[in-house]
Structures are given as C-alpha cells and as structure tokens.
C-alpha positions as CSV (number, residue, x, y, z in Angstrom):
1,X,0.0,0.0,0.0
2,X,3.0,2.3,-0.4
3,X,3.4,2.3,-4.1
4,X,4.1,6.1,-4.3
5,X,6.7,5.8,-1.6
6,X,8.4,3.0,-3.5
7,X,8.4,5.0,-6.7
8,X,9.9,8.0,-5.0
9,X,12.7,6.0,-3.3
10,X,13.4,3.8,-6.4
11,X,13.7,6.9,-8.6
12,X,16.1,8.6,-6.2
13,X,18.3,5.5,-6.0
14,X,18.3,5.1,-9.8
15,X,19.4,8.8,-10.2
16,X,22.3,8.2,-7.8
17,X,23.7,5.3,-9.8
18,X,25.8,7.5,-12.2
19,X,27.5,9.1,-9.2
20,X,28.6,5.8,-7.6
21,X,29.3,3.8,-10.7
22,X,32.1,5.7,-12.4
23,X,34.7,4.9,-15.0
24,X,37.4,5.6,-12.4
25,X,36.6,2.1,-10.9
26,X,38.1,-1.2,-12.1
27,X,35.7,-3.8,-13.4
28,X,35.7,-5.8,-10.1
29,X,34.8,-2.6,-8.2
30,X,32.2,-1.6,-10.8
31,X,30.5,-5.1,-10.3
32,X,30.6,-4.7,-6.5
33,X,29.0,-1.2,-6.6
34,X,26.3,-2.3,-9.1
35,X,25.6,-5.5,-7.1
36,X,24.4,-3.4,-4.1
37,X,21.6,-2.0,-6.2
38,X,20.4,-5.4,-7.5
39,X,16.6,-5.5,-8.2
40,X,16.0,-1.8,-7.8
41,X,15.2,-1.2,-11.5
42,X,12.9,-4.3,-11.7
43,X,11.0,-3.4,-8.5
44,X,10.7,0.3,-9.6
45,X,9.2,-0.9,-12.9
46,X,6.7,-3.0,-11.0
47,X,5.7,0.0,-8.8
48,X,5.3,2.2,-11.8
49,X,3.1,-0.4,-13.6
50,X,0.9,-0.6,-10.5
51,X,0.5,3.2,-10.8
52,X,-0.4,2.8,-14.5
53,X,2.7,4.7,-15.6
54,X,3.8,2.4,-18.4
55,X,6.2,4.6,-20.3
56,X,8.1,5.6,-17.2
57,X,8.2,2.0,-16.1
58,X,10.0,0.8,-19.3
59,X,12.4,3.8,-19.4
60,X,13.4,3.2,-15.7
61,X,13.9,-0.5,-16.5
62,X,16.2,0.4,-19.4
63,X,18.0,3.0,-17.3
64,X,18.8,0.7,-14.4
65,X,19.9,-2.5,-16.0
66,X,23.0,-3.6,-18.0
67,X,24.8,-0.5,-16.7
68,X,28.4,-1.9,-17.0
69,X,27.9,-3.3,-20.5
70,X,26.0,-0.2,-21.7
71,X,28.9,2.0,-20.6
72,X,31.4,-0.2,-22.4
73,X,29.3,0.0,-25.6
74,X,28.9,3.8,-25.2
75,X,32.7,4.1,-25.0
76,X,32.9,2.5,-28.5
77,X,30.1,4.4,-30.2
78,X,30.3,6.1,-33.5
79,X,31.1,9.8,-33.0
80,X,30.8,10.9,-36.7
81,X,27.7,13.0,-36.1
82,X,29.4,15.0,-33.4
83,X,32.6,15.2,-35.4
84,X,31.0,17.0,-38.3
85,X,30.4,20.3,-36.5
86,X,32.2,19.9,-33.2
87,X,35.3,17.9,-33.8
88,X,37.1,19.4,-30.8
89,X,34.5,18.1,-28.4
90,X,34.5,14.7,-30.2
91,X,38.3,14.4,-30.0
92,X,38.4,15.5,-26.3
93,X,35.6,13.0,-25.5
94,X,37.4,10.1,-27.3
95,X,40.8,11.0,-25.7
96,X,39.3,10.9,-22.2
97,X,37.4,7.6,-22.9
98,X,40.7,6.0,-24.1
99,X,42.4,7.3,-21.0
100,X,39.9,6.0,-18.4
101,X,39.9,2.6,-20.1
102,X,43.6,1.9,-20.0
103,X,43.9,-1.3,-18.0
104,X,46.1,-1.3,-14.9
105,X,48.1,-4.6,-14.8
106,X,48.8,-6.7,-11.7
107,X,52.5,-6.4,-12.6
108,X,52.4,-2.6,-12.5
109,X,54.8,-1.2,-9.8
110,X,52.9,0.2,-6.8
111,X,54.2,3.8,-7.3
112,X,53.2,3.8,-11.0
113,X,49.8,2.2,-10.1
114,X,49.1,4.9,-7.6
115,X,49.8,7.6,-10.2
116,X,47.7,5.8,-12.9
117,X,44.7,5.5,-10.5
118,X,44.9,9.1,-9.5
119,X,45.0,10.2,-13.2
120,X,42.1,7.8,-14.0
121,X,40.0,9.5,-11.4
122,X,40.8,12.9,-12.8
123,X,40.1,11.8,-16.3
124,X,36.8,10.3,-15.3
125,X,35.8,13.7,-13.7
126,X,36.9,15.5,-16.8
127,X,34.9,13.1,-18.9
128,X,31.7,13.8,-16.9
129,X,32.2,17.5,-17.5
130,X,32.8,16.9,-21.3
131,X,29.6,14.9,-21.5
132,X,27.7,17.8,-19.9
133,X,29.2,20.2,-22.4
134,X,28.3,18.0,-25.3
135,X,24.7,17.7,-24.1
136,X,24.4,21.5,-24.2
137,X,25.0,21.4,-28.0
138,X,21.8,21.6,-30.0
139,X,21.0,18.2,-31.5
140,X,23.1,16.3,-28.9
141,X,21.0,16.8,-25.8
142,X,20.7,13.0,-25.3
143,X,24.3,12.1,-26.2
144,X,25.1,8.7,-24.6
145,X,21.8,8.7,-22.7
146,X,19.3,5.9,-22.8
147,X,16.6,5.8,-25.5
148,X,13.2,7.4,-25.0
149,X,10.1,5.3,-25.8
150,X,9.7,7.1,-29.1
151,X,13.3,6.2,-30.0
152,X,12.8,2.6,-29.0
153,X,9.8,2.4,-31.3
154,X,11.7,3.9,-34.2
155,X,14.0,0.9,-34.0
156,X,11.1,-1.5,-34.7
157,X,10.6,-2.0,-38.4
158,X,8.4,-5.2,-38.0
159,X,6.9,-7.2,-35.3
160,X,7.2,-6.3,-31.6
161,X,9.7,-6.3,-28.8
162,X,8.6,-8.1,-25.6
163,X,10.2,-7.1,-22.3
164,X,9.5,-9.3,-19.3
165,X,9.8,-8.0,-15.8
166,X,9.5,-10.5,-12.9
167,X,9.5,-9.5,-9.3
168,X,7.9,-10.7,-6.1
169,X,5.4,-7.8,-6.3
170,X,4.1,-8.6,-9.8
171,X,5.2,-9.9,-13.1
172,X,4.4,-8.5,-16.6
173,X,5.2,-8.7,-20.2
174,X,5.6,-5.2,-21.8
175,X,4.8,-5.3,-25.5
176,X,6.5,-2.5,-27.6
177,X,5.5,-2.1,-31.3
178,X,6.2,0.8,-33.7
179,X,3.0,2.6,-32.7
180,X,1.9,1.2,-29.4
181,X,2.9,0.2,-25.9
182,X,0.9,-2.2,-23.7
183,X,1.3,-4.8,-20.9
184,X,0.1,-8.3,-20.2
185,X,0.0,-9.3,-16.6
186,X,1.5,-12.6,-15.6
187,X,-0.2,-13.3,-12.3
188,X,1.1,-16.9,-12.0
189,X,4.7,-16.0,-12.3
190,X,6.9,-14.6,-9.6
191,X,10.6,-14.1,-8.9
192,X,10.6,-16.7,-6.1
193,X,8.9,-19.3,-8.4
194,X,11.4,-18.6,-11.2
195,X,14.3,-19.0,-8.7
196,X,12.9,-22.3,-7.3
197,X,12.5,-23.7,-10.8
198,X,16.0,-22.7,-11.8
199,X,17.6,-24.1,-8.7
200,X,15.7,-27.4,-9.0
201,X,16.7,-27.7,-12.6
202,X,20.3,-27.0,-11.9
203,X,20.5,-29.5,-9.0
204,X,18.9,-32.3,-11.0
205,X,21.0,-31.9,-14.1
206,X,24.2,-33.7,-14.7
207,X,27.1,-31.3,-15.6
208,X,27.2,-31.5,-19.4
209,X,29.3,-29.5,-21.8
210,X,31.0,-29.4,-25.1
211,X,34.3,-28.3,-26.5
212,X,35.8,-27.0,-29.9
213,X,36.4,-23.7,-31.4
214,X,35.8,-22.0,-34.7
215,X,36.9,-18.5,-35.6
216,X,37.6,-16.9,-39.0
217,X,40.1,-14.9,-41.0
218,X,38.6,-11.7,-42.3
219,X,37.1,-13.6,-45.2
220,X,37.9,-17.1,-44.2
221,X,36.7,-19.5,-41.5
222,X,39.0,-20.9,-38.8
223,X,37.8,-24.1,-36.9
224,X,39.5,-25.4,-33.8
225,X,38.1,-28.5,-32.2
226,X,38.7,-30.2,-28.8
227,X,36.6,-33.3,-28.1
228,X,38.5,-33.7,-24.9
229,X,39.8,-31.3,-22.2
230,X,42.4,-31.6,-19.4
231,X,41.4,-31.2,-15.7
232,X,41.2,-27.8,-14.3
233,X,42.8,-26.6,-11.0
234,X,41.2,-28.6,-8.1
235,X,39.2,-30.9,-10.4
236,X,39.2,-34.6,-9.5
237,X,38.7,-35.6,-13.1
238,X,38.7,-34.1,-16.5
239,X,35.5,-32.6,-18.0
240,X,33.2,-35.0,-19.9
241,X,34.3,-36.0,-23.4
242,X,32.4,-34.3,-26.2
243,X,31.7,-36.8,-28.9
244,X,29.4,-34.4,-30.8
245,X,32.3,-31.9,-31.4
246,X,33.9,-33.8,-34.2
247,X,30.6,-34.3,-36.0
248,X,29.7,-30.6,-35.5
249,X,33.1,-29.6,-37.0
250,X,32.6,-32.0,-40.0
251,X,29.2,-30.6,-40.8
252,X,30.4,-27.0,-40.6
253,X,33.4,-27.8,-42.8
254,X,31.1,-29.4,-45.5
255,X,28.8,-26.4,-45.4
256,X,31.6,-23.8,-45.5
257,X,33.7,-25.5,-48.1
258,X,31.9,-23.8,-51.1
259,X,32.1,-20.4,-49.6
260,X,35.6,-20.2,-48.0
261,X,38.7,-22.3,-47.1
262,X,38.3,-23.1,-43.5
263,X,41.5,-23.3,-41.3
264,X,41.4,-25.9,-38.5
265,X,43.2,-25.5,-35.2
266,X,43.5,-28.2,-32.5
267,X,43.8,-27.4,-28.8
268,X,44.1,-23.6,-29.0
269,X,45.0,-21.5,-26.0
270,X,43.1,-18.4,-24.9
271,X,46.0,-16.2,-26.2
272,X,45.9,-17.9,-29.6
273,X,42.1,-17.4,-29.9
274,X,42.3,-13.7,-28.9
275,X,44.9,-13.1,-31.6
276,X,42.9,-14.9,-34.3
277,X,39.7,-13.1,-33.3
278,X,41.2,-9.8,-34.4
279,X,40.8,-10.9,-38.0
280,X,37.6,-12.9,-37.7
281,X,34.4,-12.5,-39.6
282,X,32.6,-15.6,-38.2
283,X,33.7,-17.3,-35.0
284,X,32.2,-20.7,-34.0
285,X,32.8,-22.2,-30.6
286,X,31.5,-25.7,-29.7
287,X,33.0,-26.2,-26.3
288,X,32.7,-26.4,-22.6
289,X,31.5,-23.1,-21.2
290,X,31.3,-21.9,-17.6
291,X,29.3,-19.2,-15.8
292,X,31.1,-17.9,-12.7
293,X,28.5,-17.2,-9.9
294,X,30.8,-14.8,-7.9
295,X,32.4,-12.9,-10.8
296,X,30.5,-13.0,-14.1
297,X,33.4,-11.3,-15.9
298,X,35.4,-14.5,-15.2
299,X,32.8,-16.6,-17.0
300,X,34.1,-18.0,-20.2
301,X,35.0,-20.8,-22.7
302,X,37.3,-23.5,-21.5
303,X,40.3,-24.0,-23.8
304,X,43.7,-25.4,-23.0
305,X,47.4,-24.5,-23.2
306,X,50.8,-26.2,-23.0
307,X,52.5,-26.1,-19.6
308,X,56.0,-26.5,-20.7
309,X,58.6,-28.5,-22.6
310,X,56.9,-31.8,-21.9
311,X,53.9,-30.7,-23.9
312,X,51.4,-31.5,-21.2
313,X,48.2,-29.5,-21.4
314,X,46.1,-27.6,-18.8
315,X,42.8,-25.8,-18.9
316,X,42.9,-22.2,-20.1
317,X,39.8,-20.1,-19.8
318,X,38.8,-17.5,-22.4
319,X,37.0,-15.0,-20.1
320,X,34.4,-12.4,-20.7
321,X,36.9,-9.8,-19.5
322,X,39.5,-10.8,-22.1
323,X,37.0,-10.9,-25.0
324,X,35.3,-7.6,-24.1
325,X,38.7,-5.8,-24.1
326,X,39.0,-6.5,-27.8
327,X,38.0,-4.0,-30.5
328,X,37.2,-6.1,-33.6
329,X,37.0,-4.6,-37.1
330,X,35.7,-7.5,-39.2
331,X,33.4,-9.4,-36.8
332,X,30.0,-10.4,-37.9
333,X,28.8,-13.6,-36.2
334,X,29.9,-15.4,-33.1
335,X,28.2,-18.8,-32.5
336,X,28.8,-20.1,-29.0
337,X,27.7,-23.7,-29.0
338,X,28.7,-24.2,-25.3
339,X,27.0,-24.6,-22.0
340,X,25.4,-21.5,-20.3
341,X,27.1,-18.9,-22.5
342,X,24.1,-16.6,-22.1
343,X,23.6,-17.2,-18.4
344,X,24.5,-14.9,-15.5
345,X,24.6,-16.9,-12.3
346,X,25.6,-14.0,-10.1
347,X,22.3,-13.2,-8.2
348,X,23.5,-9.8,-7.0
349,X,24.3,-8.8,-10.6
350,X,21.0,-10.1,-12.0
351,X,20.2,-6.7,-13.5
352,X,23.5,-6.7,-15.5
353,X,24.0,-8.6,-18.7
354,X,27.5,-9.9,-18.0
355,X,28.0,-13.3,-19.6
356,X,30.0,-14.8,-22.5
357,X,27.6,-13.7,-25.2
358,X,27.6,-10.0,-24.1
359,X,31.4,-10.1,-24.0
360,X,31.5,-11.0,-27.7
361,X,28.9,-8.2,-28.3
362,X,31.1,-5.6,-26.6
363,X,34.1,-6.9,-28.6
364,X,32.4,-6.0,-31.9
365,X,30.2,-9.0,-33.0
366,X,26.8,-7.6,-34.0
367,X,25.3,-11.1,-33.9
368,X,26.0,-13.6,-31.1
369,X,24.3,-17.0,-30.7
370,X,24.5,-18.6,-27.2
371,X,22.8,-21.0,-24.8
372,X,20.8,-20.2,-21.7
373,X,21.6,-23.6,-20.1
374,X,23.4,-26.8,-21.0
375,X,22.6,-28.4,-24.3
376,X,22.9,-32.0,-25.5
377,X,25.4,-33.1,-28.2
378,X,22.8,-34.1,-30.8
379,X,20.8,-30.8,-30.5
380,X,24.0,-28.7,-30.8
381,X,25.0,-30.5,-34.0
382,X,21.5,-30.3,-35.6
383,X,20.9,-26.6,-34.7
384,X,24.3,-25.5,-35.9
385,X,24.1,-27.5,-39.1
386,X,20.7,-26.0,-40.0
387,X,21.9,-22.5,-39.0
388,X,25.0,-22.5,-41.2
389,X,23.1,-24.0,-44.1
390,X,21.0,-20.9,-44.2
391,X,23.5,-18.2,-43.1
392,X,26.4,-19.3,-45.5
393,X,24.1,-18.8,-48.4
394,X,24.6,-15.1,-47.8
395,X,28.2,-15.4,-48.9
396,X,30.3,-12.4,-47.8
397,X,27.4,-10.1,-46.9
398,X,25.0,-10.9,-44.0
399,X,21.7,-9.0,-43.7
400,X,20.9,-8.4,-40.1
401,X,17.6,-10.0,-39.7
402,X,18.7,-13.1,-41.7
403,X,20.9,-14.3,-38.8
404,X,18.1,-14.3,-36.2
405,X,15.7,-15.8,-38.7
406,X,18.2,-18.6,-39.5
407,X,18.5,-19.5,-35.8
408,X,14.8,-19.4,-35.4
409,X,14.2,-21.7,-38.4
410,X,16.9,-24.1,-37.1
411,X,15.5,-24.3,-33.6
412,X,11.9,-24.6,-34.8
413,X,13.0,-27.6,-37.0
414,X,14.5,-29.3,-33.9
415,X,11.5,-28.3,-31.9
416,X,9.2,-30.1,-34.3
417,X,10.9,-33.4,-33.7
418,X,10.8,-33.1,-29.9
419,X,7.9,-30.7,-29.0
420,X,7.3,-32.1,-25.5
421,X,10.9,-31.4,-24.3
422,X,11.6,-27.6,-24.5
423,X,14.7,-27.9,-22.3
424,X,16.4,-29.7,-25.2
425,X,16.0,-26.9,-27.7
426,X,14.7,-23.7,-26.1
427,X,18.1,-22.6,-24.8
428,X,19.5,-21.4,-28.1
429,X,19.2,-17.6,-28.3
430,X,20.2,-14.8,-30.7
431,X,21.6,-11.5,-29.2
432,X,22.0,-8.7,-31.7
433,X,20.4,-6.4,-34.3
C-alpha cells in the first residue's frame, strides 16, 4: 500500500547510480558497486506499472539494467555526427574515454599504479564535464543517454519487442511495437517461483558440456576442435568428453567449403584465440562453457594451453573480461555452442547482462548466438548445421535479420521433432540487431 513511496525511493536510487558507478573504478569494483543495487530497476518498474505509468516503467527498467555493458558499448560508439560540427569536443571525449579505459596490470609497480589510478579519477571527472558540455550542444541533448520510448519504437521495423519484468510484487510482459505500448499481466509467475524452478533444474541436471572452437580470417573461417579437455585446478577428473564436437566440426566444414577455405586449429589456448579473433568474420565455438557465480566477468569458454617442454596440457579459460577488451573490425557472427554462454549466475548482478555472449557483443560482434543452459550433443549438432546451411548462403554479406531468422528456423525444426521437451531446444538464443 505504499506504491508512491516505493516509486519516490526507487527513482532517487536510480538517479544516484551514475554518481557511484564511475569509469574511475576497475571492473571488479564496478561489479561490486552495481551489485548493491540489484533488483532496484525491476522493482521500480513493478511499482510504476501498479500506478499505470507504463512509459516511465519501461524507461526506468532500461536505465537501471545492464549498466556496465552499456557504458562499455557507449565508449565505443560512432562519433561521426558529433565530429561534423564539433570535432574538438568529439576528439576530447574520445581521448578521455581512451584514458579511463587503459587497464592497470597486476604487474604494474605500486608507485606507478598509484599515479595511474589518480589520473584515471581525474580523467573520469573531466569526462563527466565533457559529457555535460556536449549535451548543451543543439541536437546532442541526449548524447550517450538511454533511448526514449519514441526512439525505441523507431528501431522496430516489423513485429514487436517483448520485455519481461519478474519481481515478487508482480510480473508483466511489456509489448512494444512501432506505434503502441501495452502490458500483459503474468499473475502466476513470480521471482521466487522462477528461482525455485532454476535451482531445482540446476540441482537435478548432470554437468554437461562441449568443446571445440571456430573463428575466422577476415574472409575465411577458422575451426578449432577439442573433443577432450584436461582437468582444471582442483578438479578430481577431466571434463566429460564431447563426442558431438567432431561431427559438428565436420558438418560446418562441409557447409563452409563452397564459400571459403576453413582453417582448422586443435587445442588452442586463450591467447591464440584472442589473436585470431582480431581478423575474424565468423567465430564458431563448440566447447565447454562456464558461468562464474561470484564474478561473471570471469565466466568463459574452456580451452587449453601447454604447460612447458613436456607438452602437457592444462585448462585455459577465455574469459568475458578478455574478450570484451578486444575491439574487432571484421566481426559479424559469433556462434557459442557451449553450456550457459548466455547465463549470468551472479544473483547480486542479475540486472546486469554480463556473460560470455555479451562479452562478444562488446568486442564487436553484431550477432551472437548462445545457450541459456546446457545443451545436448545431438541438439547442438543439428541446430548449428541447419543454422549455417542458411547463413552461409549469404556469402560475404550478412543482412541483419537473416541471422536471427536462420537461428529461429533451425530451432523450430529441432522443436518439431521433440515438441514435448523444450529444455532440449529452447536454450538457443540470438543476441543482436
């Protein structure tokens, strides 16, 4: 009975976020700060919906979620419009963005690290002032701010966008089309029910995974496959073998052969992959994935590296942090056929979109396919085969909606064969334009 109070408090908290979450912080510190505000945006959205303030509810939900990833994407945005008439502001903004994003390595001497941190704080403050100055320029009032409802609707050329908001107060689906905005109440769904289902599912599932890797030269495809993986630190035994990896690789090679000359790698390390990704157009991973429940930036794909002259191998994780630090020029599609690549297990960062898929988005891939939970070998092979049979018809040019449509068609074909078991095929998702 205190909806208005909740709206007032939630709005004030949301407006404070930019003050406490700044670019002066390292990624770990950013995650810690944001985690203390977990659920605020979702709850505020529920309160506003209860007060029949639909537009404000959606805008607040957009403003208060995916804060870290949004900031990283903003820092890589195209400045051409600002450059045309205000090149000095654009250059100053880009220079400050580059300065606050310079990583501070663990090996940096303490004295140097102290100076770097001090300068980063100064640069972050200067960047805030620069943003305020840019927003005073006519035509740039909403520079690097979230989209209004009207701007969201302008992005919709066909169909609708469905935004789900689930809390313990109420749950709703918000339907956004090019000319309307409406809600559908979901009275039988609550956050506690969703958590109970997820926990029960996780506890009753055997740990399954997969492993292999595919990336690509600017106009060529690189495939790296690992049907087996070594033990990780503290593991009693090696991860489960992945018999479907070799079949998945063969199917992709057959489909890609007429379009390009695939290059195959075996047992790549994370460093090797990071180097190859710089020239990739399409990257396909069919491998073990992991979602870190305490630090989602440490989630990643499990690869392996040599430990020394004896050529013995050890696990090597390609993390969200490593991938998102890249700035890729040729990237088009990343297909992550691995367990839980689109899953964030960190409950206190539930409003953030920090997982392996979003790491590849930040790196520059406009289209990323991932899995919300573990997938079986046969489903992975079948979905990827059908997906590439459609996408590779596009040759060198990929039209945005064709990627999502290709995945939908591939999943629907598998669904038709196993309609009663959605957990076997519903985990494949497309993130992108």
